[in-house]
N, CA, C and O atoms as a Maestro MAE file, in Angstrom:
{
 s_m_m2io_version
 :::
 2.0.0
}

f_m_ct {
 s_m_title
 :::
 protein
 m_atom[304] {
  # First column is atom index #
  i_m_mmod_type
  r_m_x_coord
  r_m_y_coord
  r_m_z_coord
  i_m_residue_number
  s_m_chain_name
  s_m_pdb_residue_name
  s_m_pdb_atom_name
  i_m_atomic_number
  :::
  1 25 52.269 105.337 103.758 1 A "UNK " " N  " 7
  2 3 53.665 105.694 103.680 1 A "UNK " " CA " 6
  3 2 53.791 106.880 102.727 1 A "UNK " " C  " 6
  4 15 53.318 106.833 101.591 1 A "UNK " " O  " 8
  5 25 54.425 107.921 103.198 2 A "UNK " " N  " 7
  6 3 54.583 109.118 102.388 2 A "UNK " " CA " 6
  7 2 56.070 109.334 102.112 2 A "UNK " " C  " 6
  8 15 56.873 109.417 103.041 2 A "UNK " " O  " 8
  9 25 56.423 109.421 100.871 3 A "UNK " " N  " 7
  10 3 57.812 109.637 100.492 3 A "UNK " " CA " 6
  11 2 57.893 110.810 99.531 3 A "UNK " " C  " 6
  12 15 57.114 110.909 98.583 3 A "UNK " " O  " 8
  13 25 58.823 111.675 99.784 4 A "UNK " " N  " 7
  14 3 59.009 112.834 98.921 4 A "UNK " " CA " 6
  15 2 60.193 112.601 98.000 4 A "UNK " " C  " 6
  16 15 61.175 111.962 98.377 4 A "UNK " " O  " 8
  17 25 60.091 113.116 96.812 5 A "UNK " " N  " 7
  18 3 61.208 113.076 95.881 5 A "UNK " " CA " 6
  19 2 62.157 114.189 96.273 5 A "UNK " " C  " 6
  20 15 61.762 115.345 96.420 5 A "UNK " " O  " 8
  21 25 63.413 113.819 96.439 6 A "UNK " " N  " 7
  22 3 64.429 114.780 96.874 6 A "UNK " " CA " 6
  23 2 65.508 114.856 95.803 6 A "UNK " " C  " 6
  24 15 65.965 113.829 95.301 6 A "UNK " " O  " 8
  25 25 65.911 116.060 95.457 7 A "UNK " " N  " 7
  26 3 67.000 116.250 94.496 7 A "UNK " " CA " 6
  27 2 68.318 116.108 95.250 7 A "UNK " " C  " 6
  28 15 68.548 116.779 96.256 7 A "UNK " " O  " 8
  29 25 69.181 115.221 94.748 8 A "UNK " " N  " 7
  30 3 70.463 114.945 95.402 8 A "UNK " " CA " 6
  31 2 71.594 115.120 94.396 8 A "UNK " " C  " 6
  32 15 71.439 114.814 93.214 8 A "UNK " " O  " 8
  33 25 72.713 115.607 94.866 9 A "UNK " " N  " 7
  34 3 73.883 115.785 94.005 9 A "UNK " " CA " 6
  35 2 74.814 114.591 94.155 9 A "UNK " " C  " 6
  36 15 74.987 114.045 95.245 9 A "UNK " " O  " 8
  37 25 75.403 114.203 93.042 10 A "UNK " " N  " 7
  38 3 76.350 113.093 93.040 10 A "UNK " " CA " 6
  39 2 77.357 113.319 91.915 10 A "UNK " " C  " 6
  40 15 77.032 113.932 90.897 10 A "UNK " " O  " 8
  41 25 78.564 112.829 92.099 11 A "UNK " " N  " 7
  42 3 79.603 112.954 91.082 11 A "UNK " " CA " 6
  43 2 79.610 111.666 90.259 11 A "UNK " " C  " 6
  44 15 79.747 110.570 90.801 11 A "UNK " " O  " 8
  45 25 79.459 111.816 88.939 12 A "UNK " " N  " 7
  46 3 79.459 110.682 88.015 12 A "UNK " " CA " 6
  47 2 80.549 110.922 86.987 12 A "UNK " " C  " 6
  48 15 80.509 111.895 86.234 12 A "UNK " " O  " 8
  49 25 81.516 110.028 86.964 13 A "UNK " " N  " 7
  50 3 82.634 110.155 86.020 13 A "UNK " " CA " 6
  51 2 83.296 111.532 86.105 13 A "UNK " " C  " 6
  52 15 83.651 112.128 85.088 13 A "UNK " " O  " 8
  53 25 83.453 112.020 87.321 14 A "UNK " " N  " 7
  54 3 84.127 113.288 87.541 14 A "UNK " " CA " 6
  55 2 83.268 114.524 87.341 14 A "UNK " " C  " 6
  56 15 83.756 115.642 87.502 14 A "UNK " " O  " 8
  57 25 82.003 114.347 86.995 15 A "UNK " " N  " 7
  58 3 81.100 115.478 86.769 15 A "UNK " " CA " 6
  59 2 79.983 115.460 87.797 15 A "UNK " " C  " 6
  60 15 79.366 114.422 88.038 15 A "UNK " " O  " 8
  61 25 79.728 116.602 88.394 16 A "UNK " " N  " 7
  62 3 78.646 116.709 89.365 16 A "UNK " " CA " 6
  63 2 77.313 116.772 88.630 16 A "UNK " " C  " 6
  64 15 77.143 117.543 87.686 16 A "UNK " " O  " 8
  65 25 76.382 115.953 89.076 17 A "UNK " " N  " 7
  66 3 75.046 115.949 88.486 17 A "UNK " " CA " 6
  67 2 74.034 115.790 89.613 17 A "UNK " " C  " 6
  68 15 74.409 115.550 90.760 17 A "UNK " " O  " 8
  69 25 72.783 115.920 89.293 18 A "UNK " " N  " 7
  70 3 71.761 115.734 90.321 18 A "UNK " " CA " 6
  71 2 70.740 114.715 89.842 18 A "UNK " " C  " 6
  72 15 70.457 114.591 88.651 18 A "UNK " " O  " 8
  73 25 70.202 113.996 90.809 19 A "UNK " " N  " 7
  74 3 69.145 113.029 90.544 19 A "UNK " " CA " 6
  75 2 68.013 113.298 91.524 19 A "UNK " " C  " 6
  76 15 68.247 113.741 92.649 19 A "UNK " " O  " 8
  77 25 66.814 113.036 91.104 20 A "UNK " " N  " 7
  78 3 65.643 113.210 91.965 20 A "UNK " " CA " 6
  79 2 65.110 111.832 92.316 20 A "UNK " " C  " 6
  80 15 64.573 111.123 91.465 20 A "UNK " " O  " 8
  81 25 65.266 111.460 93.596 21 A "UNK " " N  " 7
  82 3 64.866 110.129 94.047 21 A "UNK " " CA " 6
  83 2 64.136 110.197 95.376 21 A "UNK " " C  " 6
  84 15 64.392 111.080 96.195 21 A "UNK " " O  " 8
  85 25 63.236 109.266 95.578 22 A "UNK " " N  " 7
  86 3 62.593 109.097 96.868 22 A "UNK " " CA " 6
  87 2 63.614 108.527 97.854 22 A "UNK " " C  " 6
  88 15 64.569 107.856 97.464 22 A "UNK " " O  " 8
  89 25 63.390 108.809 99.143 23 A "UNK " " N  " 7
  90 3 64.305 108.316 100.176 23 A "UNK " " CA " 6
  91 2 64.513 106.807 100.092 23 A "UNK " " C  " 6
  92 15 65.628 106.318 100.272 23 A "UNK " " O  " 8
  93 25 63.434 106.070 99.818 24 A "UNK " " N  " 7
  94 3 63.533 104.607 99.769 24 A "UNK " " CA " 6
  95 2 64.492 104.137 98.683 24 A "UNK " " C  " 6
  96 15 65.273 103.211 98.901 24 A "UNK " " O  " 8
  97 25 64.438 104.766 97.524 25 A "UNK " " N  " 7
  98 3 65.351 104.385 96.450 25 A "UNK " " CA " 6
  99 2 66.783 104.807 96.773 25 A "UNK " " C  " 6
  100 15 67.725 104.065 96.493 25 A "UNK " " O  " 8
  101 25 66.951 105.975 97.351 26 A "UNK " " N  " 7
  102 3 68.289 106.451 97.718 26 A "UNK " " CA " 6
  103 2 68.913 105.516 98.758 26 A "UNK " " C  " 6
  104 15 70.079 105.140 98.637 26 A "UNK " " O  " 8
  105 25 68.140 105.144 99.774 27 A "UNK " " N  " 7
  106 3 68.650 104.246 100.814 27 A "UNK " " CA " 6
  107 2 68.954 102.861 100.250 27 A "UNK " " C  " 6
  108 15 69.955 102.248 100.620 27 A "UNK " " O  " 8
  109 25 68.102 102.368 99.363 28 A "UNK " " N  " 7
  110 3 68.353 101.072 98.733 28 A "UNK " " CA " 6
  111 2 69.618 101.126 97.884 28 A "UNK " " C  " 6
  112 15 70.399 100.175 97.879 28 A "UNK " " O  " 8
  113 25 69.827 102.216 97.175 29 A "UNK " " N  " 7
  114 3 71.031 102.379 96.362 29 A "UNK " " CA " 6
  115 2 72.276 102.366 97.245 29 A "UNK " " C  " 6
  116 15 73.292 101.775 96.877 29 A "UNK " " O  " 8
  117 25 72.203 103.013 98.404 30 A "UNK " " N  " 7
  118 3 73.336 102.992 99.340 30 A "UNK " " CA " 6
  119 2 73.604 101.581 99.855 30 A "UNK " " C  " 6
  120 15 74.761 101.192 100.016 30 A "UNK " " O  " 8
  121 25 72.545 100.810 100.116 31 A "UNK " " N  " 7
  122 3 72.698 99.420 100.563 31 A "UNK " " CA " 6
  123 2 73.376 98.577 99.488 31 A "UNK " " C  " 6
  124 15 74.269 97.782 99.779 31 A "UNK " " O  " 8
  125 25 72.945 98.758 98.254 32 A "UNK " " N  " 7
  126 3 73.531 98.009 97.138 32 A "UNK " " CA " 6
  127 2 75.011 98.356 96.994 32 A "UNK " " C  " 6
  128 15 75.840 97.465 96.815 32 A "UNK " " O  " 8
  129 25 75.342 99.623 97.069 33 A "UNK " " N  " 7
  130 3 76.747 100.049 96.969 33 A "UNK " " CA " 6
  131 2 77.568 99.406 98.082 33 A "UNK " " C  " 6
  132 15 78.682 98.939 97.844 33 A "UNK " " O  " 8
  133 25 77.028 99.382 99.281 34 A "UNK " " N  " 7
  134 3 77.726 98.775 100.412 34 A "UNK " " CA " 6
  135 2 77.941 97.281 100.187 34 A "UNK " " C  " 6
  136 15 79.028 96.761 100.440 34 A "UNK " " O  " 8
  137 25 76.901 96.590 99.710 35 A "UNK " " N  " 7
  138 3 77.015 95.156 99.419 35 A "UNK " " CA " 6
  139 2 78.114 94.892 98.398 35 A "UNK " " C  " 6
  140 15 78.841 93.904 98.496 35 A "UNK " " O  " 8
  141 25 78.228 95.777 97.425 36 A "UNK " " N  " 7
  142 3 79.221 95.616 96.352 36 A "UNK " " CA " 6
  143 2 80.592 96.153 96.732 36 A "UNK " " C  " 6
  144 15 81.563 95.995 95.992 36 A "UNK " " O  " 8
  145 25 80.657 96.786 97.890 37 A "UNK " " N  " 7
  146 3 81.898 97.445 98.341 37 A "UNK " " CA " 6
  147 2 82.362 98.484 97.314 37 A "UNK " " C  " 6
  148 15 83.538 98.569 96.960 37 A "UNK " " O  " 8
  149 25 81.384 99.266 96.857 38 A "UNK " " N  " 7
  150 3 81.635 100.360 95.919 38 A "UNK " " CA " 6
  151 2 81.063 101.640 96.509 38 A "UNK " " C  " 6
  152 15 80.236 101.607 97.421 38 A "UNK " " O  " 8
  153 25 81.513 102.758 95.979 39 A "UNK " " N  " 7
  154 3 80.931 104.031 96.385 39 A "UNK " " CA " 6
  155 2 79.634 104.246 95.613 39 A "UNK " " C  " 6
  156 15 79.384 103.597 94.597 39 A "UNK " " O  " 8
  157 25 78.820 105.162 96.108 40 A "UNK " " N  " 7
  158 3 77.608 105.524 95.377 40 A "UNK " " CA " 6
  159 2 77.959 106.020 93.978 40 A "UNK " " C  " 6
  160 15 77.296 105.670 93.001 40 A "UNK " " O  " 8
  161 25 78.994 106.827 93.892 41 A "UNK " " N  " 7
  162 3 79.407 107.365 92.590 41 A "UNK " " CA " 6
  163 2 79.784 106.254 91.620 41 A "UNK " " C  " 6
  164 15 79.469 106.338 90.433 41 A "UNK " " O  " 8
  165 25 80.455 105.214 92.110 42 A "UNK " " N  " 7
  166 3 80.833 104.101 91.234 42 A "UNK " " CA " 6
  167 2 79.600 103.359 90.725 42 A "UNK " " C  " 6
  168 15 79.505 103.044 89.539 42 A "UNK " " O  " 8
  169 25 78.660 103.081 91.624 43 A "UNK " " N  " 7
  170 3 77.440 102.370 91.218 43 A "UNK " " CA " 6
  171 2 76.649 103.208 90.218 43 A "UNK " " C  " 6
  172 15 76.188 102.689 89.202 43 A "UNK " " O  " 8
  173 25 76.492 104.490 90.498 44 A "UNK " " N  " 7
  174 3 75.733 105.358 89.600 44 A "UNK " " CA " 6
  175 2 76.459 105.501 88.259 44 A "UNK " " C  " 6
  176 15 75.812 105.610 87.218 44 A "UNK " " O  " 8
  177 25 77.772 105.503 88.273 45 A "UNK " " N  " 7
  178 3 78.529 105.555 87.011 45 A "UNK " " CA " 6
  179 2 78.244 104.324 86.165 45 A "UNK " " C  " 6
  180 15 78.096 104.434 84.948 45 A "UNK " " O  " 8
  181 25 78.164 103.138 86.798 46 A "UNK " " N  " 7
  182 3 77.829 101.906 86.069 46 A "UNK " " CA " 6
  183 2 76.418 102.012 85.481 46 A "UNK " " C  " 6
  184 15 76.190 101.666 84.322 46 A "UNK " " O  " 8
  185 25 75.487 102.491 86.290 47 A "UNK " " N  " 7
  186 3 74.094 102.639 85.836 47 A "UNK " " CA " 6
  187 2 74.043 103.599 84.653 47 A "UNK " " C  " 6
  188 15 73.388 103.328 83.647 47 A "UNK " " O  " 8
  189 25 74.739 104.718 84.785 48 A "UNK " " N  " 7
  190 3 74.743 105.735 83.731 48 A "UNK " " CA " 6
  191 2 75.338 105.178 82.442 48 A "UNK " " C  " 6
  192 15 74.829 105.442 81.352 48 A "UNK " " O  " 8
  193 25 76.410 104.411 82.569 49 A "UNK " " N  " 7
  194 3 77.059 103.841 81.387 49 A "UNK " " CA " 6
  195 2 76.234 102.778 80.699 49 A "UNK " " C  " 6
  196 15 76.368 102.571 79.493 49 A "UNK " " O  " 8
  197 25 75.375 102.094 81.457 50 A "UNK " " N  " 7
  198 3 74.570 101.001 80.895 50 A "UNK " " CA " 6
  199 2 73.224 101.453 80.338 50 A "UNK " " C  " 6
  200 15 72.582 100.706 79.599 50 A "UNK " " O  " 8
  201 25 72.791 102.657 80.680 51 A "UNK " " N  " 7
  202 3 71.441 103.056 80.250 51 A "UNK " " CA " 6
  203 2 71.413 103.385 78.768 51 A "UNK " " C  " 6
  204 15 72.355 103.947 78.210 51 A "UNK " " O  " 8
  205 25 70.305 103.018 78.155 52 A "UNK " " N  " 7
  206 3 70.155 103.239 76.721 52 A "UNK " " CA " 6
  207 2 69.159 104.351 76.426 52 A "UNK " " C  " 6
  208 15 69.178 104.934 75.342 52 A "UNK " " O  " 8
  209 25 68.285 104.650 77.392 53 A "UNK " " N  " 7
  210 3 67.331 105.737 77.215 53 A "UNK " " CA " 6
  211 2 66.799 106.136 78.587 53 A "UNK " " C  " 6
  212 15 67.099 105.487 79.590 53 A "UNK " " O  " 8
  213 25 66.035 107.171 78.626 54 A "UNK " " N  " 7
  214 3 65.479 107.638 79.893 54 A "UNK " " CA " 6
  215 2 66.473 108.466 80.669 54 A "UNK " " C  " 6
  216 15 67.653 108.542 80.327 54 A "UNK " " O  " 8
  217 25 65.975 109.083 81.714 55 A "UNK " " N  " 7
  218 3 66.878 109.915 82.508 55 A "UNK " " CA " 6
  219 2 67.550 109.088 83.595 55 A "UNK " " C  " 6
  220 15 67.140 107.961 83.871 55 A "UNK " " O  " 8
  221 25 68.569 109.645 84.201 56 A "UNK " " N  " 7
  222 3 69.368 108.926 85.178 56 A "UNK " " CA " 6
  223 2 68.543 108.531 86.396 56 A "UNK " " C  " 6
  224 15 68.702 107.422 86.906 56 A "UNK " " O  " 8
  225 25 67.675 109.400 86.869 57 A "UNK " " N  " 7
  226 3 66.853 109.079 88.037 57 A "UNK " " CA " 6
  227 2 65.993 107.844 87.775 57 A "UNK " " C  " 6
  228 15 65.901 106.960 88.627 57 A "UNK " " O  " 8
  229 25 65.374 107.781 86.619 58 A "UNK " " N  " 7
  230 3 64.553 106.615 86.264 58 A "UNK " " CA " 6
  231 2 65.404 105.367 86.136 58 A "UNK " " C  " 6
  232 15 64.992 104.285 86.552 58 A "UNK " " O  " 8
  233 25 66.575 105.509 85.571 59 A "UNK " " N  " 7
  234 3 67.474 104.363 85.418 59 A "UNK " " CA " 6
  235 2 67.909 103.821 86.774 59 A "UNK " " C  " 6
  236 15 68.044 102.609 86.946 59 A "UNK " " O  " 8
  237 25 68.126 104.705 87.726 60 A "UNK " " N  " 7
  238 3 68.494 104.265 89.073 60 A "UNK " " CA " 6
  239 2 67.340 103.492 89.710 60 A "UNK " " C  " 6
  240 15 67.553 102.443 90.318 60 A "UNK " " O  " 8
  241 25 66.128 104.007 89.573 61 A "UNK " " N  " 7
  242 3 64.967 103.306 90.131 61 A "UNK " " CA " 6
  243 2 64.833 101.904 89.530 61 A "UNK " " C  " 6
  244 15 64.594 100.939 90.255 61 A "UNK " " O  " 8
  245 25 64.986 101.791 88.215 62 A "UNK " " N  " 7
  246 3 64.882 100.492 87.554 62 A "UNK " " CA " 6
  247 2 66.008 99.563 87.981 62 A "UNK " " C  " 6
  248 15 65.787 98.362 88.129 62 A "UNK " " O  " 8
  249 25 67.204 100.090 88.180 63 A "UNK " " N  " 7
  250 3 68.339 99.302 88.652 63 A "UNK " " CA " 6
  251 2 68.053 98.734 90.039 63 A "UNK " " C  " 6
  252 15 68.283 97.550 90.287 63 A "UNK " " O  " 8
  253 25 67.556 99.568 90.933 64 A "UNK " " N  " 7
  254 3 67.234 99.124 92.297 64 A "UNK " " CA " 6
  255 2 66.143 98.060 92.254 64 A "UNK " " C  " 6
  256 15 66.251 97.031 92.921 64 A "UNK " " O  " 8
  257 25 65.098 98.301 91.476 65 A "UNK " " N  " 7
  258 3 64.008 97.333 91.353 65 A "UNK " " CA " 6
  259 2 64.535 96.002 90.833 65 A "UNK " " C  " 6
  260 15 64.206 94.951 91.384 65 A "UNK " " O  " 8
  261 25 65.341 96.033 89.789 66 A "UNK " " N  " 7
  262 3 65.892 94.809 89.213 66 A "UNK " " CA " 6
  263 2 66.790 94.083 90.216 66 A "UNK " " C  " 6
  264 15 66.773 92.855 90.297 66 A "UNK " " O  " 8
  265 25 67.561 94.840 90.969 67 A "UNK " " N  " 7
  266 3 68.456 94.240 91.969 67 A "UNK " " CA " 6
  267 2 67.666 93.406 92.967 67 A "UNK " " C  " 6
  268 15 68.029 92.264 93.252 67 A "UNK " " O  " 8
  269 25 66.604 93.964 93.490 68 A "UNK " " N  " 7
  270 3 65.827 93.251 94.498 68 A "UNK " " CA " 6
  271 2 64.930 92.175 93.889 68 A "UNK " " C  " 6
  272 15 64.649 91.176 94.551 68 A "UNK " " O  " 8
  273 25 64.481 92.347 92.671 69 A "UNK " " N  " 7
  274 3 63.694 91.299 92.003 69 A "UNK " " CA " 6
  275 2 64.534 90.076 91.675 69 A "UNK " " C  " 6
  276 15 64.025 88.955 91.665 69 A "UNK " " O  " 8
  277 25 65.805 90.284 91.411 70 A "UNK " " N  " 7
  278 3 66.664 89.177 90.999 70 A "UNK " " CA " 6
  279 2 67.183 88.353 92.173 70 A "UNK " " C  " 6
  280 15 67.826 87.323 91.967 70 A "UNK " " O  " 8
  281 25 66.916 88.787 93.387 71 A "UNK " " N  " 7
  282 3 67.327 88.022 94.561 71 A "UNK " " CA " 6
  283 2 66.446 86.790 94.708 71 A "UNK " " C  " 6
  284 15 65.267 86.815 94.356 71 A "UNK " " O  " 8
  285 25 67.031 85.700 95.236 72 A "UNK " " N  " 7
  286 3 66.198 84.513 95.488 72 A "UNK " " CA " 6
  287 2 65.095 84.831 96.492 72 A "UNK " " C  " 6
  288 15 65.288 85.613 97.423 72 A "UNK " " O  " 8
  289 25 63.958 84.222 96.288 73 A "UNK " " N  " 7
  290 3 62.831 84.439 97.203 73 A "UNK " " CA " 6
  291 2 63.160 83.848 98.569 73 A "UNK " " C  " 6
  292 15 63.773 82.786 98.678 73 A "UNK " " O  " 8
  293 25 62.737 84.559 99.598 74 A "UNK " " N  " 7
  294 3 62.933 84.066 100.968 74 A "UNK " " CA " 6
  295 2 61.826 83.077 101.307 74 A "UNK " " C  " 6
  296 15 60.666 83.284 100.952 74 A "UNK " " O  " 8
  297 25 62.197 81.995 102.002 75 A "UNK " " N  " 7
  298 3 61.166 81.040 102.404 75 A "UNK " " CA " 6
  299 2 60.167 81.697 103.373 75 A "UNK " " C  " 6
  300 15 60.543 82.528 104.200 75 A "UNK " " O  " 8
  301 25 58.917 81.316 103.257 76 A "UNK " " N  " 7
  302 3 57.866 81.896 104.109 76 A "UNK " " CA " 6
  303 2 57.914 81.353 105.513 76 A "UNK " " C  " 6
  304 15 57.100 81.739 106.352 76 A "UNK " " O  " 8
  :::
 }
 m_bond[303] {
  # First column is bond index #
  i_m_from
  i_m_to
  i_m_order
  :::
  1 1 2 1
  2 2 3 1
  3 3 4 2
  4 3 5 1
  5 5 6 1
  6 6 7 1
  7 7 8 2
  8 7 9 1
  9 9 10 1
  10 10 11 1
  11 11 12 2
  12 11 13 1
  13 13 14 1
  14 14 15 1
  15 15 16 2
  16 15 17 1
  17 17 18 1
  18 18 19 1
  19 19 20 2
  20 19 21 1
  21 21 22 1
  22 22 23 1
  23 23 24 2
  24 23 25 1
  25 25 26 1
  26 26 27 1
  27 27 28 2
  28 27 29 1
  29 29 30 1
  30 30 31 1
  31 31 32 2
  32 31 33 1
  33 33 34 1
  34 34 35 1
  35 35 36 2
  36 35 37 1
  37 37 38 1
  38 38 39 1
  39 39 40 2
  40 39 41 1
  41 41 42 1
  42 42 43 1
  43 43 44 2
  44 43 45 1
  45 45 46 1
  46 46 47 1
  47 47 48 2
  48 47 49 1
  49 49 50 1
  50 50 51 1
  51 51 52 2
  52 51 53 1
  53 53 54 1
  54 54 55 1
  55 55 56 2
  56 55 57 1
  57 57 58 1
  58 58 59 1
  59 59 60 2
  60 59 61 1
  61 61 62 1
  62 62 63 1
  63 63 64 2
  64 63 65 1
  65 65 66 1
  66 66 67 1
  67 67 68 2
  68 67 69 1
  69 69 70 1
  70 70 71 1
  71 71 72 2
  72 71 73 1
  73 73 74 1
  74 74 75 1
  75 75 76 2
  76 75 77 1
  77 77 78 1
  78 78 79 1
  79 79 80 2
  80 79 81 1
  81 81 82 1
  82 82 83 1
  83 83 84 2
  84 83 85 1
  85 85 86 1
  86 86 87 1
  87 87 88 2
  88 87 89 1
  89 89 90 1
  90 90 91 1
  91 91 92 2
  92 91 93 1
  93 93 94 1
  94 94 95 1
  95 95 96 2
  96 95 97 1
  97 97 98 1
  98 98 99 1
  99 99 100 2
  100 99 101 1
  101 101 102 1
  102 102 103 1
  103 103 104 2
  104 103 105 1
  105 105 106 1
  106 106 107 1
  107 107 108 2
  108 107 109 1
  109 109 110 1
  110 110 111 1
  111 111 112 2
  112 111 113 1
  113 113 114 1
  114 114 115 1
  115 115 116 2
  116 115 117 1
  117 117 118 1
  118 118 119 1
  119 119 120 2
  120 119 121 1
  121 121 122 1
  122 122 123 1
  123 123 124 2
  124 123 125 1
  125 125 126 1
  126 126 127 1
  127 127 128 2
  128 127 129 1
  129 129 130 1
  130 130 131 1
  131 131 132 2
  132 131 133 1
  133 133 134 1
  134 134 135 1
  135 135 136 2
  136 135 137 1
  137 137 138 1
  138 138 139 1
  139 139 140 2
  140 139 141 1
  141 141 142 1
  142 142 143 1
  143 143 144 2
  144 143 145 1
  145 145 146 1
  146 146 147 1
  147 147 148 2
  148 147 149 1
  149 149 150 1
  150 150 151 1
  151 151 152 2
  152 151 153 1
  153 153 154 1
  154 154 155 1
  155 155 156 2
  156 155 157 1
  157 157 158 1
  158 158 159 1
  159 159 160 2
  160 159 161 1
  161 161 162 1
  162 162 163 1
  163 163 164 2
  164 163 165 1
  165 165 166 1
  166 166 167 1
  167 167 168 2
  168 167 169 1
  169 169 170 1
  170 170 171 1
  171 171 172 2
  172 171 173 1
  173 173 174 1
  174 174 175 1
  175 175 176 2
  176 175 177 1
  177 177 178 1
  178 178 179 1
  179 179 180 2
  180 179 181 1
  181 181 182 1
  182 182 183 1
  183 183 184 2
  184 183 185 1
  185 185 186 1
  186 186 187 1
  187 187 188 2
  188 187 189 1
  189 189 190 1
  190 190 191 1
  191 191 192 2
  192 191 193 1
  193 193 194 1
  194 194 195 1
  195 195 196 2
  196 195 197 1
  197 197 198 1
  198 198 199 1
  199 199 200 2
  200 199 201 1
  201 201 202 1
  202 202 203 1
  203 203 204 2
  204 203 205 1
  205 205 206 1
  206 206 207 1
  207 207 208 2
  208 207 209 1
  209 209 210 1
  210 210 211 1
  211 211 212 2
  212 211 213 1
  213 213 214 1
  214 214 215 1
  215 215 216 2
  216 215 217 1
  217 217 218 1
  218 218 219 1
  219 219 220 2
  220 219 221 1
  221 221 222 1
  222 222 223 1
  223 223 224 2
  224 223 225 1
  225 225 226 1
  226 226 227 1
  227 227 228 2
  228 227 229 1
  229 229 230 1
  230 230 231 1
  231 231 232 2
  232 231 233 1
  233 233 234 1
  234 234 235 1
  235 235 236 2
  236 235 237 1
  237 237 238 1
  238 238 239 1
  239 239 240 2
  240 239 241 1
  241 241 242 1
  242 242 243 1
  243 243 244 2
  244 243 245 1
  245 245 246 1
  246 246 247 1
  247 247 248 2
  248 247 249 1
  249 249 250 1
  250 250 251 1
  251 251 252 2
  252 251 253 1
  253 253 254 1
  254 254 255 1
  255 255 256 2
  256 255 257 1
  257 257 258 1
  258 258 259 1
  259 259 260 2
  260 259 261 1
  261 261 262 1
  262 262 263 1
  263 263 264 2
  264 263 265 1
  265 265 266 1
  266 266 267 1
  267 267 268 2
  268 267 269 1
  269 269 270 1
  270 270 271 1
  271 271 272 2
  272 271 273 1
  273 273 274 1
  274 274 275 1
  275 275 276 2
  276 275 277 1
  277 277 278 1
  278 278 279 1
  279 279 280 2
  280 279 281 1
  281 281 282 1
  282 282 283 1
  283 283 284 2
  284 283 285 1
  285 285 286 1
  286 286 287 1
  287 287 288 2
  288 287 289 1
  289 289 290 1
  290 290 291 1
  291 291 292 2
  292 291 293 1
  293 293 294 1
  294 294 295 1
  295 295 296 2
  296 295 297 1
  297 297 298 1
  298 298 299 1
  299 299 300 2
  300 299 301 1
  301 301 302 1
  302 302 303 1
  303 303 304 2
  :::
 }
}
């Protein structure tokens, strides 16, 4: 599986910024936003407000990872 990091623009708290994410993380972030019935900008604003260190792109990746890790395991 080959995934490229793509720079994407998004508005966070009224300011345009860019994040560099692989397609898989970007698509997962869109799924999470849809599940929450929020916009991408709203979800990223929450992530940005909660981060204590690191850059926004890394914080988004960790948020997505934590989201899927915290789900109950599916029966085999």
